[in-house]
C-alpha positions in Angstrom: -16.5 34.8 -38.9 -13.0 35.5 -37.5 -14.5 35.8 -34.0 -16.3 32.5 -34.4 -13.2 30.8 -35.7 -11.1 32.2 -32.8 -13.7 30.8 -30.3 -13.5 27.4 -32.0 -9.7 27.4 -31.6 -10.1 28.4 -27.9 -12.5 25.5 -27.3 -10.3 23.1 -29.1 -7.2 24.0 -27.1 -9.1 24.1 -23.8 -10.3 20.6 -24.5 -6.7 19.5 -25.3 -5.5 21.1 -22.0 -8.2 19.3 -19.9 -7.5 16.0 -21.7 -3.8 16.1 -21.1 -4.3 17.2 -17.5 -6.6 14.2 -17.0 -4.0 11.9 -18.6 -1.2 13.4 -16.5 -3.2 12.8 -13.3 -4.0 9.3 -14.4 -0.3 8.5 -15.1 0.8 9.8 -11.8 -1.9 7.8 -10.0 -1.5 4.5 -11.8 2.3 4.3 -11.4 2.5 3.6 -7.6 -0.5 1.2 -7.9 1.2 -0.8 -10.7 4.5 -0.9 -8.8 2.6 -2.1 -5.7 1.0 -4.9 -7.8 4.4 -5.9 -9.2 5.8 -6.0 -5.7 2.9 -8.3 -4.6 3.6 -10.6 -7.6 7.3 -10.7 -6.8 6.6 -11.6 -3.1 4.2 -14.4 -4.2 6.9 -15.8 -6.6 9.5 -15.7 -3.9 7.1 -17.4 -1.5 6.5 -20.2 -4.0 10.3 -20.7 -4.4 10.7 -20.8 -0.6 7.9 -23.5 -0.4 9.5 -25.5 -3.2 12.9 -25.4 -1.4 11.1 -26.6 1.8 9.5 -29.4 -0.1 12.8 -30.6 -1.7 14.5 -30.5 1.7 11.6 -32.2 3.5 13.3 -35.8 3.6 16.5 -34.2 4.9 14.7 -32.1 7.5 12.6 -35.1 8.7 15.9 -37.1 9.3 17.1 -34.4 11.7 16.6 -34.7 15.4 15.2 -31.1 15.5 12.9 -30.8 12.5 12.4 -27.6 10.5 9.2 -25.7 11.0 7.9 -26.8 7.6 8.8 -30.5 8.2 7.1 -30.4 11.6 4.1 -28.7 10.1 3.8 -31.4 7.3 4.1 -34.2 9.9 1.6 -32.7 12.3 -0.9 -32.1 9.4 -0.7 -35.8 8.4 -1.3 -36.9 12.0 -4.1 -34.4 12.6 -5.8 -35.5 9.4 -6.0 -39.1 10.8 -7.1 -37.8 14.2 -9.8 -35.7 12.8 -11.1 -38.5 10.6 -11.5 -40.9 13.5 -12.8 -38.3 15.9 -15.9 -37.9 13.7 -16.2 -41.7 13.3 -16.0 -42.2 17.1 -18.5 -39.4 17.6 -21.0 -41.0 15.2 -20.6 -44.3 16.9 -21.1 -42.8 20.4 -24.3 -41.1 19.2 -25.6 -44.4 17.8 -24.9 -46.1 21.1 -26.8 -43.4 23.0 -29.8 -43.8 20.7 -29.7 -47.5 21.0 -29.6 -47.4 24.8 -32.8 -45.3 24.8 -34.6 -47.7 22.4 -33.3 -51.1 23.7 -35.2 -53.0 26.3 -32.1 -55.0 27.4 -28.9 -53.1 26.6 -26.7 -55.9 28.0 -27.5 -58.0 24.9 -26.6 -55.1 22.4 -23.5 -53.8 24.2 -21.0 -56.5 23.0 -21.7 -55.7 19.4 -21.0 -52.0 19.8 -17.9 -52.6 22.0 -16.6 -54.7 19.1 -17.2 -51.9 16.7 -15.4 -49.5 19.0 -12.5 -51.9 19.2 -12.3 -52.2 15.4 -12.4 -48.5 15.0 -9.5 -48.0 17.4 -7.5 -50.7 15.5 -8.1 -48.9 12.2 -7.0 -45.6 13.8 -3.7 -47.3 15.0 -3.2 -48.8 11.5 -3.7 -45.4 9.9 -1.3 -43.7 12.2 1.2 -46.5 11.6 0.8 -46.0 7.8 1.6 -42.3 8.3 4.7 -43.1 10.3 5.8 -45.6 7.6 5.3 -43.0 4.8 7.5 -40.6 6.7 10.1 -43.3 7.4 10.3 -43.9 3.6 10.8 -40.1 3.2 13.5 -40.1 5.8 15.3 -42.9 4.0 15.7 -40.6 1.0 17.7 -38.1 3.1 21.0 -39.7 2.1 20.4 -39.0 -1.6 19.8 -35.3 -1.0 22.4 -32.6 -1.2 20.9 -29.7 0.8 23.7 -27.3 -0.2 23.1 -27.8 -3.9 19.3 -27.3 -3.4 20.0 -24.1 -1.4 22.3 -22.8 -4.1 19.8 -23.6 -6.9 16.8 -22.0 -5.2 18.8 -19.0 -4.1 20.0 -18.4 -7.7 16.4 -18.5 -8.9 15.4 -16.1 -6.1 18.2 -13.7 -7.1 17.1 -13.9 -10.7 13.5 -13.1 -9.8 14.6 -10.1 -7.7 16.7 -8.8 -10.6 14.0 -9.4 -13.1 11.4 -7.5 -11.1 13.8 -4.6 -10.3 14.5 -4.2 -14.0 10.7 -4.3 -14.8 10.0 -1.7 -12.1 12.8 0.5 -13.4 11.5 0.2 -17.0 7.9 0.9 -15.9 9.0 4.0 -13.9 11.0 5.3 -16.8 8.2 4.8 -19.2 5.7 6.5 -16.9 8.0 9.4 -16.2 8.5 9.8 -20.0 4.7 9.9 -20.5 4.3 12.4 -17.6 7.0 14.7 -19.0 5.3 14.4 -22.5 1.9 15.5 -21.1 3.5 18.3 -19.0 5.3 19.6 -22.1 2.1 19.6 -24.1 0.2 21.3 -21.3 2.8 24.1 -21.2 2.6 24.4 -25.0 -1.2 24.6 -25.1 -1.3 27.1 -22.3 1.1 29.4 -24.2 -1.1 29.0 -27.3 -4.2 29.9 -25.3 -2.5 32.9 -23.8 -1.6 34.1 -27.3 -5.1 33.6 -28.6 -6.7 35.3 -25.6 -4.4 38.3 -25.6 -7.2 40.5 -26.9 -10.0 38.7 -25.1 -11.6 40.0 -21.9 -9.7 38.8 -18.9 -10.9 38.4 -15.4 -8.7 40.0 -12.7 -8.7 38.0 -9.5 -6.3 38.2 -6.6 -4.0 35.1 -6.4 -5.2 34.3 -2.9 -8.9 34.4 -4.0 -10.7 31.3 -5.3 -14.2 32.7 -5.6 -15.5 36.2 -6.1 -19.1 37.4 -6.3 -19.8 40.9 -7.6 -23.3 42.4 -7.1 -25.0 39.0 -7.4 -28.8 39.3 -7.6 -31.5 36.7 -8.0 -35.1 37.8 -8.3 -38.2 35.5 -8.4 -40.8 37.9 -9.8 -41.0 40.7 -7.3 -39.1 38.7 -4.6 -35.4 39.6 -4.3 -33.9 36.4 -2.9 -30.4 37.8 -3.4 -29.8 41.5 -3.7 -26.5 42.8 -5.0 -24.4 40.5 -2.8 -20.6 40.8 -3.1 -17.8 38.9 -1.3 -14.6 37.0 -1.8 -13.6 33.5 -0.7 -9.9 33.0 -0.2 -8.2 29.8 -1.3 -7.8 27.2 1.5 -10.1 28.8 4.0 -13.4 27.7 5.5 -15.9 30.3 4.6 -19.3 30.4 6.3 -22.5 32.0 5.0 -25.1 32.6 7.7 -28.4 34.3 8.0 -32.0 33.7 9.2 -34.3 31.3 7.3 -35.3 32.8 3.9 -32.2 35.0 3.8 -31.2 33.6 0.4 -28.2 31.4 1.4 -29.1 28.3 -0.6 -30.1 30.5 -3.5 -26.5 31.8 -3.5 -25.2 28.2 -3.8 -27.7 27.5 -6.6 -26.4 30.5 -8.5 -22.8 29.6 -8.1 -23.4 26.0 -9.2 -25.6 27.3 -12.1 -28.8 25.6 -10.9 -30.2 29.1 -11.1 -29.3 31.7 -13.7 -28.7 34.9 -11.8 -30.8 38.0 -12.6 -27.6 40.2 -12.3 -24.1 40.3 -11.1 -20.9 38.4 -12.0 -19.2 35.3 -10.5 -15.5 34.5 -10.9 -13.7 31.3 -10.0 -10.1 30.1 -10.1 -10.4 26.6 -11.4 -8.3 23.4 -11.1 -6.0 24.6 -14.0 -5.5 27.9 -12.0 -7.4 29.8 -14.7 -9.9 32.4 -13.8 -13.3 31.6 -15.3 -16.6 33.5 -15.3 -19.1 31.1 -13.8 -22.0 33.0 -15.5 -20.8 31.6 -18.9 -20.5 27.9 -17.7 -23.3 25.4 -18.1 -24.4 23.5 -15.0 -23.0 20.1 -16.1 -19.5 21.5 -16.6 -19.3 23.2 -13.1 -17.9 20.0 -11.6 -15.1 19.9 -14.2 -13.9 23.4 -13.1 -13.4 22.0 -9.6 -16.7 23.0 -7.7 -18.7 20.3 -5.9 -21.6 20.5 -3.5 -23.8 18.6 -1.1 -27.5 19.2 -0.5 -29.6 19.8 2.6 -31.1 16.3 2.2 -28.9 13.3 2.0 -28.7 12.3 -1.7 -27.6 8.6 -2.1 -28.1 5.9 -4.6 -29.6 3.5 -2.1 -29.3 0.4 -4.4 -25.5 0.8 -4.5 -23.0 0.2 -1.7 -20.8 3.0 -0.3 -17.9 2.2 -2.5 -20.1 2.2 -5.6 -21.7 5.5 -4.5 -18.2 7.1 -4.5 -17.2 5.6 -7.8 -20.3 7.1 -9.5 -19.1 10.5 -8.3 -15.9 10.1 -10.3 -17.6 9.5 -13.7 -16.2 12.8 -15.1 -12.6 11.6 -14.6 -12.9 8.5 -16.8 -11.2 8.7 -20.2 -12.6 5.3 -21.4 -15.5 5.7 -23.9 -18.9 4.0 -23.9 -17.6 1.2 -26.1 -14.6 0.9 -23.7 -17.1 0.2 -20.9 -19.1 -2.2 -23.0 -16.0 -4.2 -24.0 -14.3 -3.9 -20.6 -11.2 -2.4 -22.3 -7.7 -2.4 -20.7 -7.9 1.4 -20.1 -11.2 0.9 -18.2 -9.7 -1.8 -16.1 -6.7 0.4 -15.2 -9.0 3.3 -14.5 -11.1 1.1 -12.2 -8.0 0.2 -10.3 -7.0 3.8 -9.8 -10.5 4.9 -8.8 -11.0 2.0 -6.3 -7.6 2.8 -4.8 -8.8 6.4 -4.4 -12.1 5.3 -2.8 -10.2 3.1 -0.3 -7.9 6.0 0.6 -10.7 8.5 1.1 -12.8 6.1 3.2 -9.7 5.4 5.3 -9.0 9.1 5.8 -12.6 9.8 6.9 -12.8 6.6 9.1 -15.4 5.0 6.9 -13.5 1.9 5.8 -15.8 -0.3 7.9 -18.8 0.8 5.7 -17.0 0.3 2.3 -19.3 -2.5 1.2 -22.4 -1.6 3.3 -25.5 -0.2 1.7 -26.5 3.3 2.7 -30.1 2.3 3.7 -30.1 1.9 7.5 -26.8 3.5 8.2 -26.7 6.2 10.9 -27.5 9.7 9.7 -24.1 11.1 10.8 -22.4 8.4 8.7 -24.5 9.2 5.7 -23.4 12.9 6.0 -19.7 11.8 6.1 -20.2 9.6 3.1 -21.6 12.6 1.2 -18.4 14.5 2.1 -16.3 11.5 1.0 -18.1 11.5 -2.3 -17.2 15.2 -3.0 -13.4 14.3 -2.7 -13.5 11.9 -5.7 -13.2 14.6 -8.3 -10.2 16.5 -6.7 -12.3 19.5 -5.9 -10.9 23.0 -5.4 -14.1 24.4 -3.8 -16.5 22.2 -1.7 -19.9 23.8 -1.1 -21.8 22.3 1.9 -25.5 23.2 2.4 -26.3 22.8 6.1 -24.1 19.7 6.7 -24.9 19.5 10.4 -28.7 19.5 9.9 -30.3 16.6 11.8 -27.1 15.7 13.7 -26.7 15.4 17.4 -23.9 17.1 19.4 -21.4 14.2 19.1 -22.1 13.8 15.4 -21.7 17.6 14.8 -18.4 17.6 16.7 -17.2 14.7 14.6 -18.3 16.4 11.4 -16.4 19.6 12.4 -13.2 17.5 12.7 -13.8 15.8 9.4 -14.3 19.2 7.6 -11.0 20.5 9.1 -9.2 17.3 8.0 -10.5 17.7 4.5 -9.4 21.3 4.4 -5.9 20.4 5.5 -5.2 17.1 3.8 -7.0 17.7 0.5 -6.1 21.4 0.1 -9.7 22.2 -0.5 -11.6 25.5 0.1 -14.8 24.9 2.1 -17.8 27.2 1.6 -20.7 26.3 3.9 -24.2 27.4 4.9 -25.1 26.4 8.4 -27.6 27.3 11.2 -25.5 25.7 13.9 -23.6 28.8 15.2 -21.4 26.6 17.4 -20.1 24.8 14.4 -19.7 27.9 12.3 -17.8 29.9 14.9 -15.5 26.9 15.7 -14.4 26.0 12.2 -14.8 29.0 10.0 -12.0 31.4 9.1 -14.3 34.0 7.6 -18.1 34.4 8.1 -20.5 36.4 5.9 -23.9 37.3 7.4 -26.9 38.0 5.1 -30.5 39.0 5.6 -33.2 39.3 2.9 -30.5 38.7 0.3 -28.3 41.6 1.4 -24.9 41.5 3.1 -25.0 42.6 6.7 -21.4 42.0 7.7 -18.3 40.0 6.8 -15.3 39.2 8.9 -13.8 36.7 11.5 -16.2 34.8 13.7 -15.5 37.2 16.6 -16.2 40.2 14.5 -19.5 38.7 13.4 -20.5 37.9 17.0 -19.9 41.5 18.0 -21.8 43.0 15.0 -25.0 44.8 16.0 -26.5 44.4 12.6 -26.1 40.6 12.8 -27.6 40.5 16.3 -30.6 42.6 15.2 -31.2 40.4 12.2 -31.2 37.2 14.4 -32.8 38.6 17.5 -34.7 41.7 16.3 -33.9 45.3 17.0 -35.0 47.3 20.1 
């Protein structure tokens, strides 16, 4: 009973830790977005005041020899409106004349009537232009009653008040957000300490600080077939780790065991998650693997073809939402804020991976190389610590493979992610990987740098056959 109660306490506090970590990430993400929105509202308000000032000073500016830019624009707009109106009327009349010329037996009898219409149209245009000039003369006459200095002072005072109001709002918002961030950090520290006290006597998993993933004697048997046979290796944090081997060597099976698609026959798997805690992957259910910080792609492109690229990325972030089912139904304030954060994140990721042009395109019909990059972009939505790529270059041409290599390196550097990939393209593996592990029939042949693997006799024999 005591053991069961202890486990319940652990689960409760672990849930608290993850909840506060999510809220902390959200607060840190929403603050710059809300400040940016406030800056946009301030700019719009100041622009409206500038326009109002220009409108109030319009009669005074029209009375000047050299008109202001706004006054000139208003005057030109009024003249252009008349010109445009009569242009289309003249064009319609000319088209009518052409049609009548084709139909008429004796155009000389019809021509005077249309010439008269043309003359009337020209007179109407002159009268309309004269009316515009008269209206602006009336405006100019008001210039004497306008005190431009007073108007300038009044509008400038309003602009200063707007600036001060928005500075105060931004300061208050920042202080409130920082207070919330400090609150969540304090609670996180507190719950971490509680968990450490509870887990003092619990089995702990030793893992070097530089290691993010460790496999110990991993085995996966399908009946009498040993797909993976006592495989052991370590993946260091921040590196690009390649797993290579002939077809049927058990590479994808290793991925499926790590992500819990398969339950290993034997062996242990340890992972340092997003909270910097070492967890035993054998004990984690498949749908919670992503919450620990592990994401993957598949050999085949897996897209929701009915959704555009932005929506495909948003779907990937569903585990980060704190709003509930009813929050989604009622379109709650929290949901709207989370949507802003997520869409901002999508835009940044697409920009970083040069995919902004495809943000609102549908995946169906896009080049295969672009679809592969979209899959990579989707993995970044959940702040992954380990990204598992299953043959990312399959089906790509040389140019697309080269572009993919640059993208993977960029993700590794800018997103501080560890990349673990299976690939048959040896050029790609040797160019981007820091460490390579070669396997054959589920057993480890060699592990080391790309150069060491290239010079390994066991690897050459596995690929090319022995003497």
